[in-house]
C-alpha positions in Angstrom: -171.8 -70.3 275.7 -171.7 -66.6 275.1 -174.9 -64.7 273.4 -173.8 -62.4 270.2 -176.0 -59.6 269.0 -173.9 -59.2 265.3 -175.8 -61.0 263.3 -177.0 -59.9 259.5 -180.6 -60.4 261.1 -181.0 -62.8 258.1 -182.3 -66.7 258.5 -178.8 -68.0 257.7 -177.6 -65.4 260.2 -179.7 -64.2 263.1 -179.7 -61.0 265.0 -179.1 -62.7 268.1 -177.3 -65.9 268.6 -174.5 -68.2 270.2 -171.7 -69.3 269.1 -173.9 -71.3 266.3 -174.4 -68.2 264.0 -177.4 -69.7 261.9 -179.4 -70.5 264.9 -181.2 -67.6 267.0 -184.1 -65.0 266.6 -184.6 -62.9 264.0 -186.4 -59.8 264.3 -188.8 -58.5 261.7 -191.4 -55.7 261.3 -193.4 -56.5 264.2 -192.8 -60.3 264.0 -190.1 -62.6 265.5 -189.0 -65.9 264.3 -186.9 -68.8 265.9 -184.1 -69.7 263.9 -182.3 -73.3 263.9 -180.1 -74.6 261.3 -180.2 -72.2 259.0 -184.4 -72.3 258.5 -187.3 -70.4 260.2 -189.1 -72.6 262.7 -191.4 -70.3 264.5 -192.9 -67.2 263.9 -194.5 -65.1 266.5 -196.4 -62.0 264.3 -197.8 -58.6 265.5 -200.9 -60.3 266.5 -199.7 -62.3 268.9 -200.4 -65.5 266.6 -197.8 -68.4 266.2 -196.5 -70.1 263.4 -194.8 -73.6 263.8 -193.1 -75.1 260.4 -195.0 -71.5 258.6 -195.5 -68.4 259.4 -198.3 -66.8 261.5 -201.6 -67.3 259.9 -204.1 -64.3 260.8 -206.6 -66.9 260.7 -205.7 -69.0 263.7 -203.6 -68.0 266.9 -201.7 -71.2 266.4 -200.6 -72.8 263.0 -198.6 -76.0 263.2 -197.7 -77.2 259.9 -195.4 -80.8 259.1 -192.7 -80.5 256.6 -194.4 -84.0 255.2 -197.6 -86.2 255.0 -195.3 -88.9 256.3 -197.3 -90.1 259.6 -195.3 -88.6 262.0 -197.4 -86.1 264.4 -197.7 -83.0 263.4 -198.8 -82.0 267.3 -198.3 -84.1 270.6 -199.9 -83.5 273.6 -198.7 -85.3 276.6 -199.8 -85.9 280.0 -197.6 -86.4 283.1 -198.3 -90.0 282.9 -196.7 -90.4 279.5 -200.4 -90.7 278.0 -200.6 -88.6 274.5 -203.2 -87.1 272.4 -201.3 -86.8 268.7 -202.5 -84.8 265.7 -201.2 -86.3 262.4 -201.2 -86.7 259.0 -200.4 -89.5 256.1 -200.8 -88.4 252.7 -204.2 -87.3 252.3 -205.9 -89.2 255.6 -205.5 -86.8 258.8 -205.4 -89.1 262.1 -206.4 -88.8 266.0 -204.7 -90.9 268.1 -204.5 -91.7 271.8 -202.8 -93.9 273.7 -204.1 -97.4 274.0 -206.9 -98.3 275.8 -207.7 -94.9 276.3 -211.0 -93.2 275.2 -211.5 -90.1 273.6 -214.4 -87.8 274.3 -216.0 -85.0 273.7 -217.8 -82.6 275.8 -219.8 -79.7 275.7 -219.4 -77.5 279.1 -219.1 -80.3 281.7 -221.6 -82.6 279.8 -219.9 -85.4 277.4 -221.7 -85.8 274.4 -219.9 -88.9 273.1 -217.2 -91.1 273.4 -214.7 -92.8 271.0 -213.5 -96.4 273.1 -211.8 -99.5 271.9 -215.2 -101.0 271.7 -216.8 -98.4 269.7 -218.8 -95.2 269.9 -220.6 -94.6 273.1 -223.4 -91.3 273.4 -224.0 -89.2 276.6 -221.7 -89.9 279.6 -222.5 -94.1 278.5 -219.2 -96.2 279.0 -220.6 -99.5 279.0 -219.0 -101.5 276.1 -222.2 -103.7 275.2 -223.6 -100.4 274.3 -221.1 -99.0 271.8 -221.5 -98.8 268.2 -218.9 -100.3 266.2 -220.1 -100.9 262.9 -221.7 -99.4 259.7 -221.9 -101.2 256.8 -224.6 -101.5 253.8 -224.3 -103.2 250.5 -225.9 -106.5 248.9 -225.3 -110.1 248.8 -226.0 -113.2 246.4 -228.7 -114.9 248.2 -229.0 -118.9 247.9 -232.3 -121.4 249.0 -231.4 -124.6 250.5 -234.2 -127.1 250.3 -233.9 -129.3 254.2 -234.6 -132.8 253.1 -233.3 -132.9 249.0 -233.4 -131.5 246.0 -232.6 -127.9 244.8 -234.1 -124.6 243.9 -231.5 -122.2 241.1 -232.5 -118.6 241.5 -232.0 -116.6 238.4 -228.7 -115.1 238.1 -230.0 -111.2 237.0 -232.6 -111.5 240.3 -230.5 -113.0 242.7 -229.3 -110.4 245.5 -230.6 -108.8 247.8 -229.8 -105.2 249.9 -228.9 -104.8 253.5 -227.8 -102.3 256.0 -226.0 -103.0 259.2 -225.7 -100.6 262.3 -224.4 -102.2 265.5 -225.4 -106.0 265.4 -228.7 -104.9 264.1 -228.9 -105.6 260.6 -232.0 -105.4 258.3 -232.4 -107.6 254.8 -234.9 -106.2 251.9 -235.4 -107.2 248.5 -236.8 -110.0 245.9 -235.3 -112.9 244.2 -236.7 -114.5 241.5 -236.2 -118.9 240.8 -235.6 -119.8 237.1 -235.4 -123.8 238.0 -236.2 -126.3 240.5 -234.9 -130.3 240.8 -237.1 -132.5 243.0 -237.2 -129.9 246.1 -238.5 -131.6 249.3 -238.4 -130.2 253.1 -237.9 -127.1 254.8 -236.8 -124.0 252.7 -233.8 -121.9 254.1 -233.5 -118.5 252.8 -230.0 -117.4 253.2 -228.6 -114.4 255.1 -225.8 -112.0 255.1 -224.4 -112.6 258.4 -224.5 -115.0 261.1 -227.7 -114.8 263.5 -227.2 -113.9 267.1 -227.6 -117.2 269.3 -229.9 -115.8 272.0 -231.5 -118.2 274.2 -235.4 -118.3 273.8 -237.0 -116.3 271.6 -235.0 -112.9 272.2 -232.7 -113.2 268.7 -236.2 -114.3 266.6 -236.4 -112.5 263.3 -238.7 -110.4 262.5 -240.3 -109.2 259.2 -242.2 -110.1 256.1 -241.7 -112.1 253.3 -244.6 -112.9 250.3 -244.2 -115.4 247.6 -245.6 -114.8 244.4 -246.8 -117.6 241.4 -246.9 -120.1 243.7 -249.7 -122.8 244.2 -250.3 -121.6 247.6 -251.9 -117.8 248.2 -248.9 -115.5 248.6 -250.0 -114.1 252.0 -249.9 -117.6 253.9 -246.3 -117.6 254.1 -243.6 -116.4 256.8 -240.2 -116.4 258.3 -239.2 -118.4 261.1 -235.7 -118.7 262.0 -233.3 -121.4 261.9 -229.3 -122.5 262.3 -227.1 -120.1 262.1 -227.2 -118.3 258.7 -230.5 -118.1 257.4 -233.9 -118.1 257.8 -236.6 -120.6 257.3 -239.9 -120.3 254.9 -243.0 -121.5 256.4 -246.9 -121.9 256.1 -248.4 -119.5 258.5 -251.7 -121.2 257.9 -250.0 -124.2 259.9 -249.9 -125.2 263.6 -246.1 -124.6 263.3 -243.0 -124.2 260.6 -242.7 -128.1 260.3 -244.4 -128.3 256.8 -242.2 -128.5 253.6 -243.0 -125.4 252.0 -239.9 -126.5 249.4 -242.8 -128.9 247.4 -244.7 -126.1 246.6 -241.9 -124.4 244.3 -241.9 -125.5 240.4 -239.6 -123.0 239.0 -241.0 -119.4 238.4 -241.8 -117.8 241.3 -240.8 -114.5 242.7 -239.9 -114.5 246.7 -240.0 -110.9 248.4 -238.4 -110.3 251.8 -237.8 -107.6 254.7 -236.4 -108.8 257.8 -234.7 -107.6 260.6 -232.5 -109.8 263.1 -229.4 -109.4 265.6 -226.0 -110.6 264.2 -223.6 -112.6 266.2 -221.0 -110.0 265.5 
């Protein structure tokens, strides 16, 4: 293919072209543009700044702009092994994407400070999957009280929620609910939790925290929390030798239950 230097030096007909007269180099005042199919593709300005898909930006040495926010990569870095790092945008969402299974690390000097893997987020060079932070959530949930033997305890619908914060597998629950009515409650009393507890052996997964009950026949500081089952915590009397008493029997329908506990979740 012959090289021609006889264009009109416009986008439609660059100064230097080949046989395709709308593809070539266009020269301006201290700048050069690469043109294909009659459109500017790359611009190099007088400072050596490069614009791809846009004019060169004086605020940066390289400015890459996509023609549409359609999810296609705006910039792709790829190694010889075909592993890649993509920068892309879909609508108003910016996305950094790597090859499936590859980590994305953040390093200062030679010291890794953070790493994102398929397991979550680790810090300071730690790569252990068990140490990865994979969740943060906060919200409220509707509490239920379940009698271990029989009967029911109903909460006031205006005072039946508690708040929680979940970081990784550690969940903290806090708040106060109000009982509105009971129907022959007997046995143990189970307070629901927002997430299932970890089934760790021995005492490792036990719930820690405080609970107080107001307007009950017994003193409000005579109650505590004992873990039980997969999704709840058991209210127990602390003035006994164990949690096997039947606190549900003590409720009459006008009590407040305050709870602040932390526990390890199953996932």
